[in-house]
matplotlib code that plots the C-alpha trace (Angstrom):
import matplotlib.pyplot as plt

x = [-0.1, 1.4, 0.9, 1.3, 4.6, 3.2, 0.4, 0.3, -3.0, -3.2, -2.4, -4.7, -2.3, -4.3, -4.3, -1.2, -1.9, -3.5, -6.8, -6.2, -2.9, -3.2, 0.5, 1.5, 2.6, 6.5, 7.3, 8.1, 5.5, 6.5, 4.9, 3.2, 5.2, 3.8, 1.6, 1.6, -1.6, -4.6, -4.0, -5.2, -4.8, -7.8, -7.6, -10.1, -10.9, -14.4, -16.5, -20.2, -22.5, -22.9, -26.3, -26.4, -24.3, -24.0, -20.2, -18.3, -16.7, -13.8, -13.7, -9.6, -10.1, -11.3, -13.4, -15.7, -17.4, -20.6, -20.0, -18.0, -17.5, -18.0, -15.1, -16.9, -19.7, -18.2, -21.4, -20.8, -23.3, -24.1, -22.1, -23.3, -21.2, -23.1, -22.3, -18.7, -19.7, -22.0, -19.1, -16.2, -18.4, -18.6, -15.4, -13.7, -15.7, -15.1, -11.2, -12.2, -13.2, -9.8, -6.5, -5.5, -8.5, -10.9, -13.1, -13.3, -15.4, -17.7, -18.2, -21.8, -21.2, -20.6, -24.5, -25.2, -21.7, -23.3, -26.6, -24.7, -23.2, -24.5, -23.6, -20.5, -19.2, -19.7, -17.7, -15.0, -14.9, -14.4, -11.6, -9.6, -6.3, -6.7, -9.0, -9.6, -7.8, -10.6, -14.1, -16.6, -19.5, -22.4, -23.4, -27.4, -28.6, -29.9, -32.0, -29.2, -26.7, -26.1, -25.2, -21.2, -19.1, -16.3, -13.2, -12.1, -9.2, -6.2, -2.2, 0.5, 1.0, 4.3, 7.2, 6.7, 10.6, 11.1, 7.7, 8.7, 6.4, 6.4, 6.4, 5.0, 7.8, 5.8, 2.3, 0.4, -2.9, -2.1, 0.8, 1.9, 5.3, 5.9, 9.3, 10.8, 13.3, 14.5, 15.8, 15.1, 12.7, 10.0, 6.6, 4.8, 0.9, -1.5, -4.5, -7.6, -9.9, -12.8, -11.8, -13.4, -16.8, -15.7, -15.7, -12.1, -10.4, -7.0, -5.1, -5.4, -2.2, -2.9, -1.2, -3.6, -2.9, 1.0, 2.7, 3.1, 1.6, -0.4, -2.7, -1.5, -2.8, -4.1, -3.0, -3.8, -5.3, -4.2, -6.7, -4.3, -5.2, -2.0, -2.2, 0.0, 0.7, 1.9, 3.1, 0.7, 3.3, 5.8, 4.0, 6.9, 6.0, 6.1, 6.7, 4.0, 0.8, 1.2, -1.7, -2.2, 0.2, 2.4, 5.7, 8.0, 8.4, 12.2, 12.0, 10.8, 10.7, 6.9, 5.0, 2.2, -0.6, -3.7, -7.3, -8.4, -11.7, -10.6, -9.1, -11.1, -12.0, -8.9, -6.4, -7.5, -5.7, -7.1, -7.6, -8.4, -5.9, -6.6, -7.0, -4.8, -6.7, -5.3, -7.8, -7.4, -9.3, -12.0, -14.8, -18.5, -19.7, -18.2, -19.4, -22.9, -22.7, -21.5, -24.5, -27.0, -25.4, -25.6, -29.4, -30.1, -28.7, -30.6, -33.7, -33.3, -31.7, -33.9, -35.8, -34.6, -37.1, -37.7, -35.7, -37.6, -35.3, -34.8, -30.9, -29.7, -27.5, -24.0, -23.7, -21.8, -22.3, -24.3, -25.5, -23.4, -20.4, -20.8, -20.9, -17.8, -16.1, -17.3, -16.0, -12.4, -12.0, -14.4, -12.6, -10.8, -14.3, -15.9, -15.9, -17.6, -20.0, -20.9, -21.6, -23.7, -25.6, -26.3, -27.3, -29.7, -31.2, -32.1, -34.0]
y = [-0.1, 3.4, 6.2, 9.9, 10.9, 13.7, 12.3, 8.5, 7.5, 5.6, 7.7, 8.0, 7.3, 8.9, 12.6, 14.6, 16.0, 14.2, 14.8, 14.9, 17.1, 18.9, 18.3, 17.3, 13.9, 13.2, 11.0, 8.0, 7.4, 5.3, 2.1, 1.1, -1.4, -4.8, -5.3, -8.5, -10.8, -9.9, -6.1, -3.5, 0.4, 2.8, 6.3, 8.7, 12.3, 13.6, 16.2, 16.8, 19.6, 21.0, 20.7, 24.4, 26.8, 24.5, 24.3, 21.8, 19.7, 17.9, 14.6, 14.0, 12.3, 8.7, 9.9, 6.8, 8.3, 9.3, 13.1, 15.5, 19.1, 22.1, 24.2, 27.1, 27.3, 25.2, 23.1, 19.4, 17.4, 13.7, 11.8, 8.3, 5.2, 3.6, 6.7, 5.9, 2.1, 2.9, 5.3, 3.0, -0.2, 1.5, 2.8, -0.3, -2.1, 0.1, -0.6, -4.3, -3.9, -2.0, -3.1, -6.7, -7.3, -6.7, -9.4, -10.5, -8.4, -11.5, -11.8, -11.7, -9.1, -6.6, -5.8, -5.7, -3.5, -1.0, -0.7, 0.4, 3.6, 6.4, 7.3, 9.6, 7.2, 4.5, 5.7, 7.0, 3.5, 1.6, 3.7, 4.3, 4.1, 4.9, 8.1, 8.8, 8.5, 9.5, 8.0, 10.6, 9.3, 11.0, 8.6, 8.9, 11.4, 10.0, 11.0, 11.4, 13.3, 15.2, 13.4, 12.6, 13.6, 11.2, 11.1, 7.5, 5.9, 3.5, 3.8, 3.9, 6.2, 8.2, 8.9, 11.9, 12.6, 12.3, 11.5, 7.8, 5.0, 3.4, -0.2, -2.5, -3.9, -5.1, -5.8, -7.7, -7.7, -4.3, -2.4, -1.5, -0.4, 1.5, 1.7, 3.9, 1.8, 5.2, 7.2, 4.8, 6.4, 4.7, 5.4, 3.4, 3.2, 1.4, -0.4, 1.4, -0.8, 1.0, -0.4, -3.6, -1.7, -1.2, -4.4, -5.6, -1.9, -2.6, 0.3, 4.2, 5.9, 9.2, 11.4, 10.3, 6.5, 7.1, 4.9, 7.0, 10.2, 12.3, 15.0, 18.7, 21.1, 24.4, 26.7, 30.1, 31.9, 35.2, 37.7, 37.0, 33.6, 32.4, 29.2, 28.6, 24.9, 23.0, 19.3, 17.3, 15.4, 17.8, 21.3, 22.5, 24.9, 23.4, 25.0, 27.0, 25.2, 24.9, 22.9, 19.6, 19.4, 16.9, 17.5, 16.1, 17.7, 19.3, 18.9, 15.2, 13.8, 13.3, 13.0, 15.3, 16.1, 18.5, 17.0, 18.8, 19.1, 21.7, 24.2, 27.3, 27.8, 30.2, 27.3, 24.6, 24.2, 24.9, 21.2, 18.3, 15.8, 12.4, 9.3, 6.2, 3.5, -0.5, -2.8, -6.6, -9.3, -8.8, -6.7, -7.1, -5.2, -8.0, -10.4, -9.0, -8.6, -12.2, -13.4, -11.3, -12.9, -16.1, -15.8, -14.3, -17.2, -19.6, -17.7, -17.5, -20.8, -23.3, -25.9, -29.3, -31.9, -34.7, -37.7, -40.7, -43.1, -44.1, -43.6, -41.2, -38.5, -37.9, -35.4, -32.2, -30.3, -27.2, -25.0, -22.0, -24.2, -24.8, -20.8, -20.1, -23.0, -21.3, -18.4, -18.8, -15.1, -15.5, -18.2, -15.8, -14.7, -18.2, -18.4, -15.0, -16.1, -19.2, -17.5, -14.9, -17.6, -19.3, -16.4, -15.6, -19.2, -18.8, -15.5]
z = [0.2, -1.1, 1.5, 1.6, 3.1, 5.1, 7.1, 6.5, 4.9, 1.7, -1.2, -3.9, -6.7, -9.7, -8.0, -7.6, -4.0, -0.4, 0.4, 4.0, 4.5, 1.0, 0.2, -3.2, -3.6, -4.6, -7.5, -5.5, -2.4, 0.5, 1.2, 4.6, 6.6, 7.0, 10.1, 12.2, 11.8, 12.5, 13.2, 10.8, 10.8, 10.9, 9.9, 11.7, 11.9, 12.6, 14.4, 15.6, 16.1, 19.7, 20.8, 22.1, 20.1, 17.0, 16.9, 15.3, 18.3, 17.0, 18.0, 18.5, 22.0, 22.0, 25.2, 25.8, 29.2, 27.6, 27.7, 25.3, 26.3, 23.7, 22.8, 22.2, 24.7, 27.4, 27.7, 28.9, 26.8, 26.2, 23.6, 24.2, 24.0, 21.4, 19.3, 19.1, 18.6, 15.5, 13.8, 14.3, 13.2, 9.9, 9.7, 10.4, 7.9, 5.1, 5.6, 5.5, 1.7, 0.8, 0.1, 0.9, 2.8, -0.3, -1.4, -4.7, -7.4, -7.8, -4.1, -2.9, -0.2, -2.7, -3.3, 0.7, 1.1, -1.5, 0.3, 3.7, 2.2, 0.7, -2.7, -2.4, 0.2, -2.0, -4.7, -2.4, -0.6, -4.0, -5.3, -2.4, -3.2, -6.7, -7.0, -3.2, -0.1, 2.4, 2.6, 4.2, 6.4, 8.2, 11.3, 11.7, 14.3, 17.7, 20.2, 22.5, 20.1, 16.9, 13.8, 13.4, 10.4, 9.8, 7.4, 7.3, 5.8, 6.5, 5.9, 8.3, 11.2, 10.9, 13.5, 15.4, 14.9, 11.4, 9.7, 8.5, 8.8, 12.1, 12.3, 15.0, 17.2, 20.2, 20.9, 23.6, 25.3, 27.2, 25.4, 22.2, 21.1, 17.8, 16.3, 13.6, 11.3, 10.1, 13.1, 16.0, 17.6, 19.8, 21.0, 23.4, 24.2, 26.8, 26.2, 27.9, 29.5, 27.9, 24.6, 25.1, 24.6, 20.9, 18.7, 17.6, 18.9, 20.2, 20.7, 19.8, 18.8, 21.0, 23.7, 26.3, 25.8, 26.0, 28.3, 31.5, 30.4, 32.9, 31.9, 32.1, 34.5, 33.0, 35.8, 34.3, 31.0, 30.1, 28.2, 25.1, 25.3, 26.3, 28.5, 31.4, 32.0, 35.1, 35.6, 37.3, 39.0, 40.4, 39.7, 37.3, 34.5, 31.4, 27.8, 26.0, 24.4, 20.8, 18.7, 19.8, 23.0, 24.2, 26.1, 28.5, 32.2, 32.1, 36.1, 36.4, 33.1, 33.3, 30.0, 29.7, 27.5, 27.2, 26.9, 23.8, 25.3, 27.8, 25.1, 23.9, 20.4, 19.8, 21.3, 18.7, 15.4, 12.4, 11.5, 14.2, 14.9, 13.4, 15.5, 14.3, 15.7, 15.7, 15.4, 15.7, 13.6, 10.8, 11.2, 12.8, 9.5, 7.3, 9.4, 9.2, 5.5, 5.0, 7.1, 4.8, 1.8, 2.9, 3.9, 0.6, -1.0, 1.0, 0.2, -3.4, -4.0, -6.1, -4.1, -4.5, -5.4, -3.0, -3.6, -4.8, -3.4, 0.2, -0.1, 2.3, 0.4, 1.3, 3.8, 2.7, 6.0, 6.8, 4.5, 6.0, 6.1, 2.3, 1.7, 3.8, 1.9, -1.6, -0.6, 0.9, 2.2, 4.9, 6.5, 9.0, 10.2, 10.7, 14.5, 14.5, 11.7, 13.2, 16.6, 15.3, 13.3, 16.6, 18.3, 15.5, 15.4, 19.2, 18.8]

ax = plt.figure().add_subplot(projection="3d")
ax.plot(x, y, z, "-o")
ax.set_aspect("equal")
plt.show()
């Protein structure tokens, strides 16, 4: 997979510049580094409209506690966990239909995939990596929150030191270590226990999830908009805030970050920082489409006439197993598909 050397998302090879960062593509594009199975990168940038002042609140902090603070009016408002679940369900699913994960063109999943997406997102998803580098989605508005606007892609996160592609050097159930082959810089992240509420989500490459990181204290704000920051561990002054803040305290060495939700509008960067999310396994979206395709095939398959003899036909296994065997790219999803099928049979 070829990627943009400036922001890391998949490059649209028919275009001359990146749709995310706007930088022109060089003559030779870098490639994403191989991932250990069964991990996949998902790039996500989004916002939703404040229910009070109608300000576009950037979603650059994977906060799963059910509320979000508006950077404009300061009101804390509902942002249900289900909203995140719905948004990431579709975002992860789209990436399952691109690159190496893309089903064959004759797959029975494609008609159901097209039905799930609006026209613009359908075109972008199909041409991701050729004529598009982002897929734009708007999740449905609910009674508890506004609609969420998303830009989704895949690719490879870049080194914060030299912007070369990072590779996974170590990953387990609780921690992720990224290493830069070019400059040997390392970035370490911890898994948040709340990630288990998002199917397949393993890690988020974000300041608040860095190993040992603590939230900086905003000790003062001047009339000119300058923010004074203190280290939460030793109380020492931190350097002035700039864009998405992350720094190491010069006194005690503590890694510090600012929760973007605490910043006022004038302190926000022009463009929200994206989230790089590491997912494990195939998406629930693909599982669901596979079951829909299977059910459709069973409903439309011509009925076989009853056998005239008493001979028992040779067993070929269950219809679902026959369907999966006929489409080998679904084999990695076999366990989950069967589990969902069992649940459906009991309801």
